[in-house]
KOLDRENDREN-790483 format. One record per residue (C-alpha): residue number from 0; residue in one letter; z, x, y. Coordinates in Angstrom, 2 decimals, always signed. Example, Ala and Ser with C-alpha at 12.3 -4.5 7.8 and 13.67 -1.06 7.14 Angstrom:
BEGIN
<rec nr="0" rest="A" c3="+7.80" c1="+12.30" c2="-4.50"/>
<rec nr="1" rest="S" c3="+7.14" c1="+13.67" c2="-1.06"/>
//
This chain:
BEGIN
<rec nr="0" rest="Q" c3="+10.42" c1="+6.33" c2="-13.77"/>
<rec nr="1" rest="V" c3="+7.31" c1="+6.60" c2="-11.55"/>
<rec nr="2" rest="Q" c3="+6.67" c1="+9.04" c2="-8.89"/>
<rec nr="3" rest="L" c3="+4.56" c1="+8.01" c2="-5.78"/>
<rec nr="4" rest="A" c3="+3.37" c1="+10.37" c2="-3.31"/>
<rec nr="5" rest="E" c3="+0.81" c1="+8.89" c2="-0.10"/>
<rec nr="6" rest="S" c3="-1.27" c1="+10.52" c2="+1.52"/>
<rec nr="7" rest="G" c3="-4.33" c1="+9.63" c2="+4.14"/>
<rec nr="8" rest="G" c3="-3.33" c1="+8.70" c2="+7.08"/>
<rec nr="9" rest="G" c3="-3.62" c1="+9.87" c2="+10.96"/>
<rec nr="10" rest="S" c3="-4.08" c1="+8.80" c2="+14.03"/>
<rec nr="11" rest="V" c3="-6.88" c1="+6.57" c2="+15.07"/>
<rec nr="12" rest="Q" c3="-8.32" c1="+4.61" c2="+17.97"/>
<rec nr="13" rest="A" c3="-8.37" c1="+0.78" c2="+17.95"/>
<rec nr="14" rest="G" c3="-11.91" c1="-0.41" c2="+15.47"/>
<rec nr="15" rest="G" c3="-11.61" c1="+2.84" c2="+13.61"/>
<rec nr="16" rest="S" c3="-10.90" c1="+2.90" c2="+9.81"/>
<rec nr="17" rest="L" c3="-8.38" c1="+4.89" c2="+7.13"/>
<rec nr="18" rest="R" c3="-7.97" c1="+5.30" c2="+3.69"/>
<rec nr="19" rest="L" c3="-4.60" c1="+5.93" c2="+2.47"/>
<rec nr="20" rest="S" c3="-3.72" c1="+7.01" c2="-1.36"/>
<rec nr="21" rest="C" c3="-1.26" c1="+6.81" c2="-2.84"/>
<rec nr="22" rest="A" c3="-1.02" c1="+9.03" c2="-6.31"/>
<rec nr="23" rest="A" c3="+1.12" c1="+8.15" c2="-9.04"/>
<rec nr="24" rest="S" c3="+3.12" c1="+11.13" c2="-11.20"/>
<rec nr="25" rest="G" c3="+5.79" c1="+10.71" c2="-14.40"/>
<rec nr="26" rest="R" c3="+4.37" c1="+7.42" c2="-16.31"/>
<rec nr="27" rest="S" c3="+0.95" c1="+5.88" c2="-16.15"/>
<rec nr="28" rest="S" c3="+0.44" c1="+3.56" c2="-13.13"/>
<rec nr="29" rest="S" c3="-1.33" c1="+0.66" c2="-15.38"/>
<rec nr="30" rest="S" c3="+2.03" c1="-0.81" c2="-16.38"/>
<rec nr="31" rest="Y" c3="+2.51" c1="-1.01" c2="-12.57"/>
<rec nr="32" rest="A" c3="+2.58" c1="-4.08" c2="-10.41"/>
<rec nr="33" rest="M" c3="+1.40" c1="-1.97" c2="-6.99"/>
<rec nr="34" rest="G" c3="+1.66" c1="-2.46" c2="-3.53"/>
<rec nr="35" rest="W" c3="+2.26" c1="-1.32" c2="+0.36"/>
<rec nr="36" rest="F" c3="+4.05" c1="-2.22" c2="+2.87"/>
<rec nr="37" rest="R" c3="+4.29" c1="-0.98" c2="+6.12"/>
<rec nr="38" rest="Q" c3="+7.53" c1="-0.22" c2="+8.92"/>
<rec nr="39" rest="A" c3="+6.97" c1="+0.06" c2="+12.27"/>
<rec nr="40" rest="P" c3="+9.80" c1="+1.44" c2="+14.94"/>
<rec nr="41" rest="G" c3="+12.95" c1="-0.61" c2="+15.34"/>
<rec nr="42" rest="K" c3="+11.36" c1="-3.09" c2="+12.73"/>
<rec nr="43" rest="E" c3="+12.14" c1="-4.45" c2="+9.35"/>
<rec nr="44" rest="R" c3="+9.56" c1="-2.69" c2="+6.51"/>
<rec nr="45" rest="E" c3="+6.95" c1="-5.38" c2="+5.69"/>
<rec nr="46" rest="F" c3="+4.64" c1="-6.25" c2="+2.89"/>
<rec nr="47" rest="V" c3="+0.68" c1="-5.61" c2="+3.32"/>
<rec nr="48" rest="A" c3="-1.08" c1="-5.88" c2="+0.21"/>
<rec nr="49" rest="A" c3="-0.03" c1="-5.79" c2="-3.46"/>
<rec nr="50" rest="I" c3="-2.44" c1="-5.35" c2="-6.57"/>
<rec nr="51" rest="S" c3="-1.66" c1="-6.22" c2="-10.00"/>
<rec nr="52" rest="R" c3="-2.38" c1="-4.68" c2="-13.48"/>
<rec nr="53" rest="S" c3="-5.56" c1="-6.82" c2="-13.65"/>
<rec nr="54" rest="E" c3="-6.32" c1="-6.34" c2="-10.16"/>
<rec nr="55" rest="S" c3="-5.74" c1="-9.61" c2="-8.77"/>
<rec nr="56" rest="S" c3="-5.04" c1="-8.85" c2="-4.68"/>
<rec nr="57" rest="Y" c3="-2.75" c1="-10.68" c2="-2.31"/>
<rec nr="58" rest="Y" c3="-2.82" c1="-9.89" c2="+1.46"/>
<rec nr="59" rest="T" c3="-0.66" c1="-10.41" c2="+4.52"/>
<rec nr="60" rest="D" c3="-2.44" c1="-12.65" c2="+7.25"/>
<rec nr="61" rest="S" c3="-2.26" c1="-10.54" c2="+9.53"/>
<rec nr="62" rest="V" c3="-4.63" c1="-8.00" c2="+7.49"/>
<rec nr="63" rest="K" c3="-6.57" c1="-10.16" c2="+5.57"/>
<rec nr="64" rest="G" c3="-10.88" c1="-9.19" c2="+6.18"/>
<rec nr="65" rest="R" c3="-9.05" c1="-5.89" c2="+7.17"/>
<rec nr="66" rest="F" c3="-7.77" c1="-4.14" c2="+4.81"/>
<rec nr="67" rest="T" c3="-8.73" c1="-3.60" c2="+0.85"/>
<rec nr="68" rest="I" c3="-6.37" c1="-2.43" c2="-1.79"/>
<rec nr="69" rest="S" c3="-7.44" c1="-0.89" c2="-4.65"/>
<rec nr="70" rest="R" c3="-6.24" c1="+0.83" c2="-8.04"/>
<rec nr="71" rest="D" c3="-7.87" c1="+3.42" c2="-10.53"/>
<rec nr="72" rest="N" c3="-6.03" c1="+3.71" c2="-13.16"/>
<rec nr="73" rest="A" c3="-7.29" c1="+6.56" c2="-15.09"/>
<rec nr="74" rest="K" c3="-6.77" c1="+8.85" c2="-11.57"/>
<rec nr="75" rest="N" c3="-3.63" c1="+6.78" c2="-11.51"/>
<rec nr="76" rest="T" c3="-4.04" c1="+6.39" c2="-7.99"/>
<rec nr="77" rest="V" c3="-4.10" c1="+3.18" c2="-5.06"/>
<rec nr="78" rest="Y" c3="-5.81" c1="+3.04" c2="-2.36"/>
<rec nr="79" rest="L" c3="-5.61" c1="+1.20" c2="+0.96"/>
<rec nr="80" rest="E" c3="-8.81" c1="+0.96" c2="+2.70"/>
<rec nr="81" rest="M" c3="-8.08" c1="-0.43" c2="+6.34"/>
<rec nr="82" rest="N" c3="-10.85" c1="-1.33" c2="+8.58"/>
<rec nr="83" rest="S" c3="-10.89" c1="-2.93" c2="+12.29"/>
<rec nr="84" rest="L" c3="-7.33" c1="-1.02" c2="+13.20"/>
<rec nr="85" rest="K" c3="-5.57" c1="-2.30" c2="+15.59"/>
<rec nr="86" rest="P" c3="-2.25" c1="-0.74" c2="+18.02"/>
<rec nr="87" rest="Q" c3="-0.06" c1="-3.49" c2="+15.81"/>
<rec nr="88" rest="D" c3="-1.10" c1="-1.59" c2="+12.46"/>
<rec nr="89" rest="T" c3="+0.68" c1="+1.28" c2="+13.78"/>
<rec nr="90" rest="A" c3="+3.69" c1="+1.87" c2="+11.04"/>
<rec nr="91" rest="V" c3="+4.84" c1="+4.24" c2="+8.49"/>
<rec nr="92" rest="Y" c3="+3.28" c1="+2.76" c2="+5.23"/>
<rec nr="93" rest="Y" c3="+4.69" c1="+3.16" c2="+1.92"/>
<rec nr="94" rest="C" c3="+3.26" c1="+2.78" c2="-1.83"/>
<rec nr="95" rest="A" c3="+5.95" c1="+0.72" c2="-3.93"/>
<rec nr="96" rest="A" c3="+5.55" c1="+0.23" c2="-7.79"/>
<rec nr="97" rest="T" c3="+7.55" c1="-1.74" c2="-10.45"/>
<rec nr="98" rest="P" c3="+7.00" c1="-2.31" c2="-14.07"/>
<rec nr="99" rest="A" c3="+5.22" c1="-5.37" c2="-14.84"/>
<rec nr="100" rest="A" c3="+5.05" c1="-6.99" c2="-18.15"/>
<rec nr="101" rest="N" c3="+2.46" c1="-9.65" c2="-16.80"/>
<rec nr="102" rest="L" c3="-1.24" c1="-8.76" c2="-16.21"/>
<rec nr="103" rest="R" c3="-1.43" c1="-10.84" c2="-13.56"/>
<rec nr="104" rest="E" c3="+1.97" c1="-10.62" c2="-11.54"/>
<rec nr="105" rest="V" c3="+1.68" c1="-9.89" c2="-7.94"/>
<rec nr="106" rest="R" c3="+4.79" c1="-8.66" c2="-5.75"/>
<rec nr="107" rest="T" c3="+4.95" c1="-9.75" c2="-1.97"/>
<rec nr="108" rest="T" c3="+8.73" c1="-8.85" c2="-1.40"/>
<rec nr="109" rest="R" c3="+10.81" c1="-5.25" c2="-0.97"/>
<rec nr="110" rest="Y" c3="+13.78" c1="-6.32" c2="-3.05"/>
<rec nr="111" rest="E" c3="+10.98" c1="-6.28" c2="-6.50"/>
<rec nr="112" rest="Y" c3="+9.77" c1="-2.88" c2="-6.15"/>
<rec nr="113" rest="D" c3="+11.27" c1="-0.19" c2="-8.35"/>
<rec nr="114" rest="N" c3="+10.07" c1="+3.05" c2="-6.79"/>
<rec nr="115" rest="W" c3="+8.82" c1="+3.95" c2="-3.19"/>
<rec nr="116" rest="G" c3="+6.90" c1="+6.91" c2="-1.69"/>
<rec nr="117" rest="Q" c3="+8.32" c1="+8.73" c2="+1.16"/>
<rec nr="118" rest="G" c3="+5.90" c1="+6.90" c2="+3.72"/>
<rec nr="119" rest="T" c3="+2.82" c1="+8.29" c2="+5.58"/>
<rec nr="120" rest="Q" c3="+2.71" c1="+7.99" c2="+9.47"/>
<rec nr="121" rest="V" c3="-0.40" c1="+5.73" c2="+10.35"/>
<rec nr="122" rest="T" c3="-1.37" c1="+5.26" c2="+14.50"/>
<rec nr="123" rest="V" c3="-3.42" c1="+3.33" c2="+16.35"/>
<rec nr="124" rest="S" c3="-4.46" c1="+3.83" c2="+20.06"/>
<rec nr="125" rest="S" c3="-5.60" c1="+1.45" c2="+22.25"/>
//
């Protein structure tokens, strides 16, 4: 099992930027497909972005062009760069990981992930 710890959340005004980090420990993150999800109050946890072991990425439509997912396997860390933030981006953001044999495999649903962090709050004010 890999343990995940998110950081970098906070409060920003609309149009601002934040960079979330997800540090993996216990096992090397290089063997895992990684993803970011978010959950707003009263809503289900939804997919935001995912990255494969070979760094192929995939985004939900609402964040395309604004968010960028990346990974640094040497640091066992995955990042989510968030720009042009909107109030509707307000949520708790969760990092997730799942073992992936295929280098190009991208997982986009929460049911495909085995390991989750505790989450970090992102609040965007108008």
